[in-house]
PAZA-466220 format. One record per residue: x, y, z of N, C-alpha, C in turn. Coordinates in pm, 1 decimal, always signed. Layout:
<rec <X Y Z> <X Y Z> <X Y Z>>
...
! end
This chain:
<rec <+3242.4 +9768.0 +167.4> <+3183.4 +9791.8 +296.8> <+3290.9 +9761.5 +406.0>>
<rec <+3326.7 +9860.7 +484.5> <+3428.8 +9834.6 +580.2> <+3409.8 +9918.7 +704.8>>
<rec <+3490.6 +9898.3 +805.1> <+3478.3 +9961.0 +930.2> <+3525.0 +10109.2 +928.0>>
<rec <+3588.3 +10152.6 +812.7> <+3642.3 +10291.3 +808.0> <+3545.6 +10384.5 +742.0>>
<rec <+3418.4 +10349.4 +725.0> <+3326.9 +10436.5 +660.0> <+3235.9 +10505.1 +760.8>>
<rec <+3167.4 +10610.0 +717.6> <+3088.0 +10690.2 +809.1> <+2951.7 +10622.3 +841.4>>
<rec <+2910.2 +10628.2 +963.7> <+2780.0 +10570.5 +995.9> <+2666.1 +10660.4 +948.7>>
<rec <+2549.8 +10601.4 +929.9> <+2429.1 +10670.6 +886.1> <+2336.4 +10692.4 +999.7>>
<rec <+2251.2 +10793.7 +989.2> <+2154.0 +10818.2 +1093.6> <+2038.8 +10719.9 +1079.6>>
<rec <+2024.4 +10657.4 +963.1> <+1909.7 +10564.9 +940.2> <+1953.3 +10422.4 +967.3>>
<rec <+1965.4 +10385.5 +1089.0> <+2004.7 +10251.2 +1127.0> <+1905.6 +10173.5 +1218.2>>
<rec <+1781.4 +10221.8 +1216.4> <+1683.6 +10147.9 +1298.7> <+1609.9 +10049.9 +1209.5>>
<rec <+1610.0 +9925.7 +1243.9> <+1539.2 +9825.8 +1170.3> <+1393.9 +9825.2 +1204.3>>
<rec <+1312.2 +9787.6 +1105.6> <+1159.0 +9780.1 +1142.8> <+1123.5 +9662.4 +1224.2>>
<rec <+1009.5 +9670.3 +1279.7> <+961.1 +9561.3 +1367.8> <+932.7 +9436.9 +1282.4>>
<rec <+902.2 +9446.3 +1159.1> <+875.5 +9326.8 +1076.4> <+992.2 +9232.2 +1073.3>>
<rec <+1116.0 +9283.4 +1080.7> <+1234.0 +9201.0 +1083.3> <+1239.1 +9112.2 +1203.2>>
<rec <+1184.6 +9158.0 +1314.7> <+1193.8 +9079.1 +1436.9> <+1075.4 +8984.9 +1459.5>>
<rec <+975.5 +8986.5 +1373.7> <+854.3 +8909.8 +1397.6> <+877.7 +8759.6 +1392.4>>
<rec <+955.4 +8718.5 +1289.9> <+977.1 +8575.2 +1278.2> <+1129.0 +8546.4 +1287.8>>
<rec <+1167.5 +8427.9 +1328.8> <+1307.5 +8400.4 +1352.5> <+1370.3 +8351.4 +1225.9>>
<rec <+1300.6 +8281.1 +1132.5> <+1363.8 +8233.3 +1013.2> <+1274.2 +8256.4 +895.3>>
<rec <+1329.8 +8298.9 +787.5> <+1254.8 +8320.7 +665.7> <+1305.1 +8222.1 +559.4>>
<rec <+1222.9 +8123.5 +520.2> <+1263.0 +8024.7 +424.5> <+1247.3 +8083.1 +285.9>>
<rec <+1353.0 +8066.7 +205.5> <+1355.5 +8114.6 +68.0> <+1387.7 +7992.4 -16.3>>
<rec <+1375.9 +8005.4 -144.5> <+1391.1 +7888.2 -236.0> <+1525.8 +7826.8 -220.3>>
<rec <+1632.8 +7899.5 -196.6> <+1767.9 +7839.5 -199.3> <+1831.7 +7830.0 -61.3>>
<rec <+1783.7 +7909.6 +30.6> <+1840.8 +7911.4 +160.5> <+1745.6 +7988.0 +260.0>>
<rec <+1785.0 +7992.0 +383.4> <+1697.5 +8058.0 +479.7> <+1768.0 +8182.4 +537.7>>
<rec <+1693.1 +8286.6 +558.1> <+1745.4 +8404.2 +622.0> <+1682.2 +8414.6 +760.9>>
<rec <+1764.1 +8426.3 +862.5> <+1704.6 +8441.7 +998.9> <+1685.4 +8591.2 +1023.4>>
<rec <+1635.6 +8620.7 +1142.4> <+1596.9 +8755.1 +1178.6> <+1722.8 +8845.8 +1171.1>>
<rec <+1838.3 +8800.4 +1206.2> <+1959.8 +8879.1 +1207.9> <+2006.7 +8905.6 +1066.8>>
<rec <+2002.0 +8800.8 +982.1> <+2035.9 +8826.5 +837.3> <+1946.5 +8931.4 +773.8>>
<rec <+1818.0 +8926.1 +803.8> <+1725.4 +9025.7 +747.6> <+1751.3 +9162.8 +800.1>>
<rec <+1787.2 +9173.3 +927.3> <+1820.5 +9303.4 +986.5> <+1948.8 +9359.5 +922.1>>
<rec <+2047.6 +9273.1 +901.5> <+2172.1 +9316.1 +836.7> <+2140.6 +9368.7 +696.2>>
<rec <+2064.4 +9295.6 +624.8> <+2024.3 +9338.8 +487.6> <+1953.3 +9469.3 +488.4>>
<rec <+1862.0 +9482.3 +577.3> <+1782.6 +9603.6 +590.7> <+1876.9 +9724.7 +617.3>>
<rec <+1966.1 +9708.1 +710.2> <+2062.3 +9824.4 +744.1> <+2151.4 +9849.4 +625.3>>
<rec <+2201.8 +9748.3 +555.3> <+2293.6 +9772.7 +441.9> <+2220.7 +9830.7 +318.7>>
<rec <+2098.4 +9796.0 +301.7> <+2024.1 +9854.3 +187.4> <+2004.3 +10001.1 +213.2>>
<rec <+1980.1 +10038.6 +335.7> <+1962.2 +10181.7 +370.1> <+2098.5 +10254.3 +350.5>>
<rec <+2208.7 +10187.1 +397.3> <+2341.1 +10255.6 +384.9> <+2448.3 +10148.5 +379.5>>
<rec <+2493.8 +10124.7 +256.7> <+2594.4 +10020.8 +229.7> <+2725.8 +10055.1 +288.5>>
<rec <+2745.8 +10181.8 +335.5> <+2874.2 +10222.6 +392.8> <+2875.8 +10206.6 +546.2>>
<rec <+2772.0 +10159.1 +598.8> <+2757.9 +10145.1 +747.0> <+2863.3 +10047.3 +800.9>>
<rec <+2941.5 +10093.7 +893.7> <+3050.3 +10007.2 +951.8> <+2989.2 +9880.6 +1016.6>>
<rec <+3063.1 +9771.6 +1004.9> <+3014.7 +9643.7 +1065.1> <+2996.5 +9658.9 +1213.7>>
<rec <+3077.1 +9738.9 +1279.0> <+3059.7 +9751.7 +1423.4> <+2928.3 +9824.0 +1459.0>>
<rec <+2883.9 +9912.9 +1376.7> <+2752.8 +9975.1 +1400.4> <+2640.8 +9878.5 +1373.0>>
<rec <+2655.7 +9799.6 +1270.7> <+2561.6 +9691.8 +1244.2> <+2550.8 +9593.0 +1357.1>>
<rec <+2669.7 +9562.4 +1410.2> <+2680.1 +9469.5 +1523.9> <+2602.5 +9522.4 +1642.7>>
<rec <+2619.2 +9653.1 +1674.2> <+2548.4 +9712.5 +1784.0> <+2396.2 +9708.1 +1760.7>>
<rec <+2349.7 +9733.8 +1641.7> <+2206.6 +9729.1 +1609.1> <+2153.4 +9586.6 +1622.3>>
<rec <+2234.4 +9484.9 +1589.4> <+2190.9 +9343.3 +1587.9> <+2221.0 +9280.4 +1722.4>>
<rec <+2299.9 +9335.3 +1805.6> <+2337.0 +9271.5 +1936.5> <+2430.2 +9152.4 +1926.1>>
<rec <+2516.3 +9151.4 +1823.6> <+2611.2 +9047.0 +1808.4> <+2744.8 +9110.2 +1775.4>>
<rec <+2856.3 +9030.4 +1774.0> <+2989.3 +9083.9 +1748.5> <+3010.3 +9129.0 +1609.0>>
<rec <+3111.1 +9217.9 +1594.5> <+3151.9 +9260.0 +1459.9> <+3199.6 +9145.4 +1373.0>>
<rec <+3268.3 +9049.3 +1440.2> <+3320.3 +8936.7 +1363.4> <+3202.7 +8848.9 +1310.1>>
<rec <+3097.8 +8834.3 +1390.8> <+2976.6 +8760.8 +1346.6> <+2910.2 +8833.6 +1229.0>>
<rec <+2911.1 +8967.4 +1238.9> <+2846.8 +9041.9 +1122.6> <+2933.9 +9017.6 +996.7>>
<rec <+3063.3 +9022.2 +1011.1> <+3150.6 +9001.0 +893.7> <+3121.3 +8864.1 +837.8>>
<rec <+3118.2 +8761.9 +917.2> <+3088.8 +8627.6 +869.5> <+2957.7 +8615.8 +797.8>>
<rec <+2851.8 +8675.1 +856.4> <+2719.5 +8672.3 +793.8> <+2713.9 +8748.3 +659.1>>
<rec <+2779.0 +8862.0 +656.6> <+2780.3 +8937.8 +534.5> <+2854.2 +8859.3 +423.8>>
<rec <+2964.2 +8798.7 +467.8> <+3044.1 +8711.7 +369.9> <+2953.3 +8597.6 +318.9>>
<rec <+2875.8 +8536.9 +409.7> <+2787.4 +8425.9 +366.7> <+2683.3 +8478.2 +271.6>>
<rec <+2618.3 +8592.1 +303.5> <+2519.8 +8651.6 +216.1> <+2580.5 +8680.5 +78.1>>
<rec <+2698.8 +8735.0 +78.5> <+2772.3 +8762.5 -47.8> <+2797.9 +8631.7 -127.3>>
<rec <+2849.5 +8532.5 -62.4> <+2880.4 +8406.1 -126.4> <+2759.7 +8338.1 -180.1>>
<rec <+2639.9 +8353.5 -114.8> <+2517.0 +8291.2 -158.5> <+2452.1 +8373.9 -270.9>>
<rec <+2506.6 +8490.9 -300.1> <+2448.4 +8570.7 -408.4> <+2340.8 +8664.5 -367.6>>
<rec <+2303.3 +8671.6 -233.9> <+2208.2 +8765.5 -187.7> <+2253.2 +8903.4 -203.8>>
<rec <+2376.8 +8930.1 -166.1> <+2443.6 +9064.1 -187.9> <+2520.5 +9057.7 -315.5>>
<rec <+2491.4 +9141.7 -407.9> <+2559.4 +9137.6 -533.6> <+2677.2 +9237.8 -538.8>>
<rec <+2689.7 +9313.2 -427.2> <+2801.1 +9412.3 -422.0> <+2746.4 +9540.6 -367.2>>
<rec <+2834.1 +9634.8 -354.7> <+2792.5 +9774.5 -316.9> <+2858.3 +9866.1 -419.1>>
<rec <+2790.0 +9971.0 -458.2> <+2845.2 +10057.6 -559.1> <+2812.7 +10205.4 -529.5>>
<rec <+2896.0 +10285.6 -582.2> <+2877.8 +10432.9 -573.1> <+2781.2 +10468.9 -690.8>>
<rec <+2683.7 +10550.2 -661.0> <+2588.0 +10595.9 -756.6> <+2607.9 +10741.5 -786.5>>
<rec <+2639.8 +10774.2 -907.9> <+2659.1 +10908.5 -954.5> <+2534.6 +10962.6 -1020.6>>
<rec <+2514.5 +11089.4 -1021.1> <+2396.0 +11153.7 -1087.0> <+2442.0 +11188.4 -1228.5>>
<rec <+2391.6 +11117.8 -1327.2> <+2433.6 +11140.9 -1467.5> <+2410.6 +11287.1 -1508.5>>
<rec <+2298.9 +11345.0 -1463.7> <+2270.7 +11481.9 -1504.3> <+2373.2 +11581.8 -1449.6>>
<rec <+2419.8 +11565.1 -1332.5> <+2527.8 +11649.9 -1278.4> <+2650.9 +11638.2 -1363.5>>
<rec <+2674.6 +11519.9 -1421.4> <+2793.7 +11500.1 -1505.9> <+2769.9 +11540.7 -1652.6>>
<rec <+2651.4 +11596.6 -1680.4> <+2621.8 +11644.8 -1811.3> <+2549.6 +11546.5 -1905.9>>
<rec <+2503.0 +11437.3 -1846.1> <+2422.7 +11344.2 -1929.8> <+2275.2 +11369.9 -1904.7>>
<rec <+2212.9 +11458.1 -1985.4> <+2082.9 +11508.7 -1966.2> <+1971.7 +11420.4 -2031.2>>
<rec <+2010.9 +11326.2 -2115.9> <+1911.4 +11245.3 -2181.6> <+1919.6 +11100.8 -2127.4>>
<rec <+1811.0 +11050.7 -2077.6> <+1800.4 +10909.9 -2040.6> <+1694.5 +10847.5 -2123.4>>
<rec <+1726.1 +10740.6 -2195.5> <+1627.4 +10677.8 -2285.0> <+1632.3 +10526.9 -2264.2>>
<rec <+1510.9 +10471.2 -2274.7> <+1492.8 +10327.2 -2275.7> <+1469.5 +10283.8 -2417.5>>
<rec <+1545.0 +10189.4 -2473.9> <+1530.2 +10146.8 -2612.2> <+1498.9 +9999.8 -2615.3>>
<rec <+1385.1 +9969.5 -2672.7> <+1346.2 +9832.4 -2701.7> <+1418.4 +9790.6 -2834.2>>
<rec <+1480.5 +9674.9 -2826.8> <+1558.7 +9626.7 -2944.4> <+1505.4 +9489.4 -2988.6>>
<rec <+1476.1 +9479.2 -3116.8> <+1430.5 +9348.6 -3173.1> <+1555.1 +9293.0 -3248.6>>
<rec <+1577.0 +9167.6 -3220.7> <+1689.1 +9092.4 -3283.5> <+1634.0 +8995.1 -3389.3>>
<rec <+1700.1 +8990.0 -3498.6> <+1654.9 +8908.6 -3611.3> <+1632.5 +8767.0 -3577.4>>
<rec <+1736.8 +8704.3 -3513.4> <+1718.3 +8565.6 -3472.2> <+1792.9 +8536.3 -3344.0>>
<rec <+1749.4 +8432.8 -3267.7> <+1808.6 +8399.6 -3140.7> <+1963.1 +8372.5 -3146.9>>
<rec <+2004.8 +8318.4 -3256.3> <+2149.8 +8284.8 -3264.4> <+2240.5 +8408.8 -3260.8>>
<rec <+2181.8 +8529.5 -3278.2> <+2259.5 +8651.9 -3275.8> <+2261.7 +8717.6 -3135.7>>
<rec <+2190.4 +8661.5 -3039.7> <+2178.4 +8724.4 -2908.1> <+2314.0 +8748.4 -2840.2>>
<rec <+2402.2 +8649.3 -2838.8> <+2526.1 +8661.6 -2771.6> <+2611.1 +8773.0 -2833.5>>
<rec <+2621.8 +8776.6 -2963.4> <+2697.9 +8883.0 -3031.7> <+2636.1 +9018.7 -3008.9>>
<rec <+2503.3 +9024.4 -3007.0> <+2432.8 +9151.8 -2986.0> <+2463.4 +9201.0 -2847.3>>
<rec <+2458.2 +9112.9 -2749.3> <+2486.3 +9154.6 -2612.0> <+2627.9 +9202.6 -2593.8>>
<rec <+2724.9 +9131.3 -2660.0> <+2862.1 +9181.3 -2656.4> <+2878.5 +9318.7 -2718.2>>
<rec <+2813.7 +9337.7 -2828.4> <+2820.3 +9471.0 -2898.6> <+2755.7 +9581.2 -2812.9>>
<rec <+2646.3 +9549.9 -2748.9> <+2582.0 +9649.8 -2662.3> <+2665.7 +9683.9 -2538.9>>
<rec <+2735.3 +9579.0 -2484.6> <+2823.2 +9595.9 -2369.5> <+2941.7 +9686.6 -2400.9>>
<rec <+2978.9 +9690.6 -2530.0> <+3090.0 +9774.3 -2575.0> <+3049.2 +9919.2 -2599.4>>
<rec <+2923.4 +9954.7 -2587.6> <+2873.3 +10092.0 -2610.4> <+2867.0 +10158.6 -2466.5>>
<rec <+2956.9 +10250.0 -2438.6> <+2964.5 +10310.5 -2308.3> <+2829.3 +10379.7 -2263.4>>
<rec <+2752.2 +10428.0 -2350.0> <+2631.9 +10496.8 -2316.4> <+2521.8 +10398.2 -2267.1>>
<rec <+2533.5 +10270.2 -2298.3> <+2439.0 +10170.4 -2256.1> <+2477.3 +10132.2 -2114.5>>
<rec <+2390.3 +10156.8 -2017.3> <+2420.0 +10129.9 -1878.6> <+2344.9 +10009.1 -1819.7>>
<rec <+2235.1 +9967.1 -1886.4> <+2160.0 +9845.3 -1841.1> <+2108.4 +9772.3 -1964.9>>
<rec <+2091.9 +9648.1 -1952.8> <+2034.2 +9566.1 -2060.7> <+1956.5 +9449.8 -1998.0>>
<rec <+1833.8 +9436.3 -2045.2> <+1737.4 +9330.1 -1994.8> <+1673.2 +9253.7 -2109.9>>
<rec <+1663.7 +9122.3 -2089.9> <+1582.8 +9041.9 -2180.6> <+1436.5 +9068.0 -2138.7>>
<rec <+1348.8 +9092.6 -2232.2> <+1211.7 +9125.4 -2203.5> <+1111.8 +9043.4 -2281.0>>
<rec <+989.9 +9047.3 -2239.3> <+880.8 +8982.4 -2318.5> <+812.1 +9096.5 -2394.1>>
<rec <+734.6 +9051.3 -2492.5> <+660.0 +9149.5 -2569.8> <+719.7 +9172.8 -2710.5>>
<rec <+701.7 +9288.7 -2758.6> <+733.4 +9328.4 -2896.2> <+888.4 +9315.8 -2925.4>>
<rec <+969.4 +9343.4 -2830.4> <+1115.7 +9345.8 -2848.7> <+1176.7 +9231.7 -2762.9>>
<rec <+1303.7 +9200.4 -2797.3> <+1382.4 +9100.5 -2727.4> <+1459.6 +9160.9 -2605.8>>
<rec <+1506.4 +9282.6 -2624.6> <+1588.6 +9345.2 -2526.5> <+1538.6 +9491.1 -2487.3>>
<rec <+1564.9 +9531.4 -2371.7> <+1542.0 +9671.5 -2330.6> <+1669.4 +9718.9 -2276.5>>
<rec <+1727.9 +9833.7 -2331.9> <+1842.4 +9892.9 -2279.2> <+1821.1 +10031.9 -2225.4>>
<rec <+1895.2 +10068.3 -2127.5> <+1892.8 +10206.1 -2080.3> <+2014.8 +10277.2 -2120.4>>
<rec <+1996.4 +10394.7 -2179.7> <+2109.9 +10472.5 -2237.0> <+2114.1 +10610.9 -2181.0>>
<rec <+2229.5 +10659.9 -2144.3> <+2247.5 +10798.8 -2098.4> <+2337.0 +10867.1 -2200.2>>
<rec <+2290.6 +10987.0 -2241.0> <+2364.3 +11071.6 -2341.0> <+2366.7 +11217.5 -2297.1>>
<rec <+2460.6 +11293.1 -2349.9> <+2468.4 +11433.0 -2308.1> <+2346.2 +11517.2 -2355.1>>
<rec <+2302.2 +11490.0 -2478.6> <+2195.3 +11558.4 -2532.5> <+2126.3 +11480.5 -2642.7>>
<rec <+2025.2 +11534.3 -2708.6> <+1950.5 +11459.5 -2809.5> <+2039.3 +11421.0 -2931.3>>
<rec <+2130.4 +11509.9 -2967.5> <+2210.9 +11485.0 -3082.1> <+2312.9 +11366.3 -3045.4>>
<rec <+2363.7 +11368.4 -2926.4> <+2446.6 +11255.5 -2884.2> <+2371.8 +11127.6 -2882.6>>
<rec <+2239.2 +11132.6 -2834.7> <+2159.1 +11017.4 -2835.5> <+2131.3 +10963.0 -2978.1>>
<rec <+2101.6 +11053.8 -3069.0> <+2076.4 +11010.8 -3205.9> <+2196.9 +10945.7 -3266.9>>
<rec <+2318.2 +11003.1 -3243.6> <+2440.4 +10939.7 -3294.6> <+2459.1 +10799.6 -3228.5>>
<rec <+2433.5 +10788.6 -3098.8> <+2449.7 +10658.1 -3030.0> <+2353.6 +10557.2 -3086.0>>
<rec <+2231.9 +10597.4 -3108.4> <+2129.8 +10502.5 -3161.9> <+2159.5 +10468.2 -3306.9>>
<rec <+2184.7 +10569.3 -3388.7> <+2204.0 +10546.1 -3535.8> <+2339.6 +10478.9 -3571.1>>
<rec <+2449.0 +10532.7 -3503.7> <+2578.4 +10488.0 -3542.2> <+2629.3 +10365.8 -3465.0>>
<rec <+2567.2 +10337.2 -3354.0> <+2612.9 +10221.7 -3272.2> <+2507.0 +10117.1 -3259.8>>
<rec <+2396.3 +10141.2 -3195.3> <+2291.9 +10042.4 -3166.1> <+2236.6 +9982.7 -3295.8>>
<rec <+2187.7 +10065.6 -3384.4> <+2117.7 +10015.8 -3503.7> <+2218.4 +9952.3 -3604.9>>
<rec <+2348.0 +9967.2 -3586.3> <+2448.5 +9909.6 -3676.0> <+2490.3 +9773.9 -3629.1>>
<rec <+2442.9 +9733.9 -3516.0> <+2478.3 +9601.5 -3465.8> <+2409.1 +9496.1 -3557.0>>
<rec <+2491.6 +9404.6 -3612.6> <+2429.7 +9298.6 -3698.7> <+2317.6 +9225.3 -3627.2>>
<rec <+2203.0 +9211.4 -3693.8> <+2090.8 +9136.2 -3641.5> <+1987.4 +9224.3 -3576.0>>
<rec <+2019.6 +9349.3 -3542.2> <+1918.9 +9446.7 -3488.1> <+1831.0 +9487.6 -3606.0>>
<rec <+1703.1 +9451.5 -3592.5> <+1609.5 +9482.6 -3700.4> <+1512.0 +9595.1 -3668.4>>
<rec <+1494.9 +9626.6 -3541.4> <+1408.5 +9738.5 -3504.0> <+1440.1 +9788.9 -3366.5>>
<rec <+1416.2 +9922.3 -3343.9> <+1427.6 +9978.1 -3212.8> <+1304.7 +10065.7 -3188.0>>
<rec <+1277.1 +10079.0 -3062.6> <+1168.8 +10171.3 -3017.0> <+1221.6 +10246.4 -2893.0>>
<rec <+1213.1 +10380.3 -2900.0> <+1269.0 +10462.6 -2792.9> <+1165.3 +10527.0 -2705.1>>
<rec <+1192.0 +10522.9 -2576.1> <+1110.6 +10599.5 -2482.1> <+1205.2 +10685.7 -2409.4>>
<rec <+1186.4 +10818.0 -2411.2> <+1274.1 +10913.0 -2340.8> <+1219.3 +10932.8 -2197.6>>
<rec <+1300.3 +10925.0 -2102.7> <+1264.4 +10952.9 -1959.8> <+1262.7 +11102.8 -1943.5>>
<rec <+1153.1 +11156.2 -1894.3> <+1143.5 +11300.9 -1869.8> <+1195.7 +11334.3 -1728.8>>
<rec <+1179.0 +11239.9 -1637.0> <+1239.4 +11257.7 -1501.0> <+1232.3 +11117.0 -1434.7>>
<rec <+1309.9 +11110.5 -1323.1> <+1316.1 +10988.1 -1248.0> <+1277.6 +11025.9 -1099.0>>
<rec <+1153.6 +11026.1 -1067.2> <+1107.6 +11073.2 -932.3> <+1174.4 +10988.1 -824.1>>
<rec <+1199.6 +10864.6 -837.6> <+1266.4 +10785.3 -739.0> <+1326.6 +10659.9 -796.3>>
<rec <+1420.8 +10603.0 -724.2> <+1479.3 +10472.2 -753.5> <+1509.2 +10409.6 -615.8>>
<rec <+1490.8 +10279.7 -608.8> <+1513.8 +10213.4 -475.9> <+1550.8 +10067.0 -493.5>>
<rec <+1600.6 +10010.9 -386.1> <+1619.0 +9866.0 -380.2> <+1490.4 +9799.9 -330.4>>
<rec <+1481.1 +9672.8 -346.2> <+1358.8 +9605.7 -290.6> <+1354.4 +9624.7 -137.7>>
<rec <+1232.2 +9618.8 -85.6> <+1211.7 +9641.5 +60.0> <+1232.7 +9501.2 +124.8>>
<rec <+1349.5 +9489.2 +194.9> <+1380.7 +9364.2 +261.4> <+1314.9 +9345.4 +392.1>>
<rec <+1246.0 +9447.2 +441.5> <+1186.3 +9439.7 +574.0> <+1066.1 +9349.0 +576.8>>
<rec <+1005.9 +9321.9 +461.0> <+882.9 +9239.6 +449.2> <+910.9 +9100.4 +380.2>>
<rec <+1033.4 +9048.6 +394.2> <+1064.9 +8922.8 +328.3> <+974.3 +8809.8 +365.9>>
<rec <+925.5 +8808.3 +488.2> <+848.2 +8693.7 +533.6> <+702.1 +8728.9 +559.7>>
<rec <+657.8 +8848.1 +516.0> <+523.9 +8889.5 +543.3> <+416.6 +8839.7 +447.5>>
<rec <+462.8 +8764.3 +348.6> <+369.5 +8718.0 +245.6> <+302.6 +8582.9 +292.5>>
! end
């Protein structure tokens, strides 16, 4: 995020951000300006700090300091470019539940999964399986090879269950405009 990026048309913060002056959270507090900064950046992570400063009514240097603080506190985990896998030829998106034989194999299993380029997300879950991974492949044949030749061959993987995504109607970040409304 820097000052050399293009501004977005979506830079108006909601009234909920201005209702309270401080939002207490478990590890730190977010004031009205921090919440407004987050709201603007969630809408457009490329928004220049000077545009954010105008929206918040403070200096660009103050915005820079606040964003740095939010980053250091782990509120902001980074900003990233999102590509459309289907445009790049990855037409199959699958979620695979993975059962691991024993807990002592978790670390090695995670390392092996991280080495599979088709695996783009991994979550520890409750229920029937230990892990849930998201996999992108070019087609069903590519997916079958990835599952059979890579995922299922990881030592300790005893079962998998696949759910194929037919479409992704939306994806979004959490709504930061209501942080203190609860």
